[in-house]
C-alpha positions as CSV (number, residue, x, y, z in Angstrom):
1,M,5.4,-0.8,-16.9
2,I,4.4,-1.3,-13.3
3,S,7.1,-3.0,-11.1
4,I,6.3,-4.7,-7.8
5,A,9.0,-5.4,-5.3
6,D,9.0,-7.8,-2.4
7,I,11.5,-6.5,0.2
8,T,12.8,-7.1,3.7
9,I,14.2,-4.6,6.1
10,P,15.7,-5.0,9.7
11,A,13.3,-4.6,12.6
12,D,14.8,-1.2,13.8
13,D,14.7,0.3,10.3
14,F,10.9,0.8,10.4
15,E,9.1,3.5,12.4
16,L,6.7,1.0,14.1
17,S,9.6,-1.0,15.5
18,H,9.1,0.6,19.0
19,L,5.5,-0.6,19.0
20,H,6.6,-4.1,18.0
21,R,9.1,-4.2,20.9
22,E,6.4,-2.9,23.3
23,L,4.1,-5.7,22.3
24,S,6.9,-8.3,22.8
25,G,6.5,-9.7,19.2
26,G,2.8,-9.2,18.6
27,H,2.0,-9.3,15.0
28,I,1.5,-6.0,13.1
29,E,0.1,-6.0,9.6
30,L,0.2,-2.8,7.4
31,E,-3.1,-1.9,5.7
32,R,-2.5,1.5,4.0
33,L,-0.1,4.4,3.7
34,V,-1.7,7.8,3.2
35,T,-0.2,11.2,2.7
36,R,-2.1,14.4,3.5
37,R,-0.7,17.9,3.1
38,G,2.8,16.8,3.9
39,S,1.9,14.4,6.8
40,I,2.1,10.7,6.6
41,S,-0.5,8.3,8.1
42,T,-0.3,4.6,8.5
43,L,-3.2,2.2,9.0
44,F,-2.3,-1.2,10.5
45,W,-3.8,-4.1,12.3
46,V,-2.4,-5.3,15.7
47,S,-3.1,-8.7,17.2
48,Q,-1.9,-8.2,20.7
49,G,-2.1,-5.7,23.6
50,T,-4.8,-3.4,24.8
51,T,-6.0,-0.4,22.9
52,E,-4.8,2.0,25.6
53,R,-1.3,0.3,25.7
54,I,-0.9,0.5,21.9
55,V,-2.1,4.2,21.7
56,D,0.2,5.1,24.6
57,A,3.2,3.4,22.9
58,L,2.6,5.1,19.6
59,E,2.2,8.6,21.1
60,A,5.3,8.1,23.2
61,S,7.3,8.4,19.9
62,P,8.4,12.0,19.2
63,H,7.5,11.3,15.5
64,V,3.8,10.5,16.1
65,E,1.4,13.4,16.2
66,E,-1.8,11.4,16.8
67,A,-2.8,7.8,17.2
68,Q,-6.3,6.2,17.4
69,C,-8.1,2.9,17.1
70,L,-10.5,2.8,14.2
71,T,-12.2,-0.5,14.5
72,S,-11.9,-4.1,15.7
73,D,-12.9,-7.5,14.2
74,G,-12.6,-9.3,17.5
75,D,-9.1,-10.7,17.4
76,H,-7.4,-7.7,15.6
77,R,-7.7,-3.9,15.9
78,L,-7.1,-1.4,13.2
79,F,-5.1,1.7,14.2
80,E,-4.1,4.9,12.5
81,A,-0.9,6.7,13.4
82,R,-0.2,10.2,11.9
83,W,3.5,11.0,11.7
84,N,5.1,14.4,11.7
85,G,7.7,15.8,9.4
86,D,10.5,14.5,11.5
87,A,9.8,10.9,10.5
88,D,12.5,10.6,8.0
89,G,13.1,6.8,7.9
90,F,11.5,4.1,5.8
91,L,8.1,5.8,5.7
92,R,9.6,9.0,4.2
93,T,11.6,6.9,1.8
94,M,8.4,5.2,0.5
95,V,6.7,8.5,0.1
96,E,9.6,10.2,-1.7
97,S,9.9,7.2,-4.1
98,N,6.1,7.3,-4.8
99,A,5.9,3.7,-3.7
100,R,2.4,2.3,-3.2
101,L,2.1,0.0,-0.2
102,L,0.4,-3.3,-1.2
103,D,1.3,-5.4,1.8
104,G,3.5,-5.2,4.9
105,E,3.9,-7.1,8.1
106,S,6.2,-7.8,11.0
107,I,8.3,-11.0,11.0
108,D,11.0,-12.4,13.3
109,G,13.8,-9.9,13.2
110,G,12.4,-7.5,10.6
111,W,9.6,-6.4,8.3
112,E,8.4,-7.7,4.9
113,F,6.8,-5.3,2.4
114,R,5.3,-5.6,-1.1
115,L,5.6,-2.2,-2.9
116,Q,4.4,-1.1,-6.2
117,F,6.4,1.3,-8.4
118,R,5.6,3.1,-11.6
119,N,8.5,1.5,-13.4
120,Q,12.0,0.0,-12.9
121,D,13.6,3.4,-12.7
122,A,11.4,4.2,-9.6
123,V,12.6,0.9,-8.0
124,D,16.2,1.9,-8.6
125,G,15.5,5.3,-7.1
126,F,14.0,3.7,-4.1
127,R,17.0,1.6,-3.5
128,T,19.3,4.6,-3.8
129,L,17.2,6.5,-1.2
130,C,17.4,3.5,1.1
131,D,21.2,3.4,0.8
132,E,21.4,7.2,1.5
133,T,19.1,6.9,4.5
134,G,21.1,3.9,5.9
135,I,18.2,1.4,5.5
136,D,19.5,-2.1,4.9
137,V,16.9,-3.2,2.3
138,V,17.0,-6.7,0.8
139,V,15.0,-7.0,-2.5
140,R,13.8,-10.6,-2.6
141,R,11.8,-10.4,-5.8
142,I,10.9,-7.9,-8.5
143,Y,8.1,-8.7,-11.0
144,R,6.0,-6.9,-13.6
145,P,2.4,-7.9,-13.8
146,S,1.0,-8.2,-17.2
147,Y,-2.6,-7.9,-18.4
148,P,-4.3,-10.0,-21.1
149,E,-4.1,-8.4,-24.5
150,A,-7.2,-7.0,-25.9
151,N,-9.2,-9.5,-27.9
152,E,-12.7,-10.2,-29.0
153,S,-14.0,-10.5,-25.4
154,M,-12.2,-7.5,-24.0
155,S,-11.9,-4.2,-25.9
156,T,-9.0,-1.9,-25.7
157,E,-11.2,0.7,-23.9
158,Q,-12.2,-1.9,-21.3
159,R,-8.6,-3.0,-20.7
160,E,-7.6,0.7,-20.2
161,A,-10.5,1.2,-17.7
162,I,-9.3,-1.7,-15.6
163,V,-5.7,-0.8,-15.6
164,T,-6.4,2.9,-14.8
165,A,-8.8,1.9,-12.0
166,F,-6.1,-0.4,-10.5
167,E,-3.3,2.1,-10.8
168,H,-5.3,4.9,-9.1
169,G,-6.4,2.7,-6.2
170,Y,-10.0,2.2,-7.0
171,F,-9.9,-1.4,-5.8
172,D,-8.0,-0.5,-2.6
173,I,-9.6,-0.6,0.8
174,P,-10.4,2.2,1.4
175,R,-10.7,3.4,-2.2
176,Q,-8.2,6.1,-3.2
177,T,-10.3,7.4,-6.0
178,S,-13.9,7.5,-7.3
179,L,-15.8,6.6,-10.5
180,A,-16.4,10.3,-11.1
181,V,-12.6,11.0,-11.1
182,L,-11.8,8.0,-13.3
183,A,-14.6,8.8,-15.8
184,D,-13.4,12.4,-16.0
185,S,-10.0,11.2,-17.1
186,F,-11.6,9.4,-20.0
187,D,-14.0,12.3,-20.7
188,I,-17.0,10.1,-20.3
189,S,-19.9,9.8,-17.9
190,D,-19.8,7.9,-14.6
191,S,-22.3,5.4,-16.0
192,A,-20.4,4.8,-19.1
193,Y,-17.2,4.2,-17.2
194,S,-18.9,1.9,-14.8
195,Q,-20.3,-0.2,-17.6
196,R,-16.9,-0.3,-19.4
197,L,-15.2,-1.4,-16.1
198,R,-17.8,-4.1,-15.3
199,R,-17.8,-5.5,-18.8
200,G,-14.0,-5.5,-18.8
201,L,-13.8,-7.3,-15.5
202,A,-16.3,-9.9,-16.7
203,A,-14.1,-10.5,-19.7
204,L,-11.0,-10.7,-17.5
205,I,-12.6,-13.3,-15.2
206,E,-13.7,-15.3,-18.2
207,E,-10.3,-15.2,-19.8
208,T,-8.3,-16.1,-16.6
209,I,-10.4,-18.0,-14.1
210,F,-12.7,-19.9,-16.3
211,E,-10.3,-20.4,-19.2
212,S,-7.7,-21.9,-16.8
């Protein structure tokens, strides 16, 4: 069963700590962690500092291969930093633990993260890796989300479609998979999977939001 952990680590135990110091406490909010052919990329929002200053601060790190600003919503800018193989701190620990980043942000004196793991054994493995790497991780909370049991309004197939789409990042921004890939795992057409997913979501909304 999926396990979600809320954790805190000290400021200097995360690779973006040097940027946080450069910005004198400007807020940084993690959006996505992406792995490509052995490299690690982080997408994150920054609320302070100029684009040039942030890019220069990132590229000053020997662990950053490339940094760029992707977009801006006026008050915040979205950056991407691509890390090389020498980045062996918290980022590498997350990747090796197969942890999925759900949320992360800078706080006074540290960083807070919400990570998703395949099961409790993966959480335990993550904590072991943190100990071996010298990362002082504090686990604030661990919980296991549950899904409504299949009933007359939601079929087993619809429930499986929702859970599979969620686990493979279909609802992430940006999406980590496509309807075609998901449909192929069920050996059905894109259209059939889309209908199954939409009907399941409609039943889920009816069972949770309207029922409550």
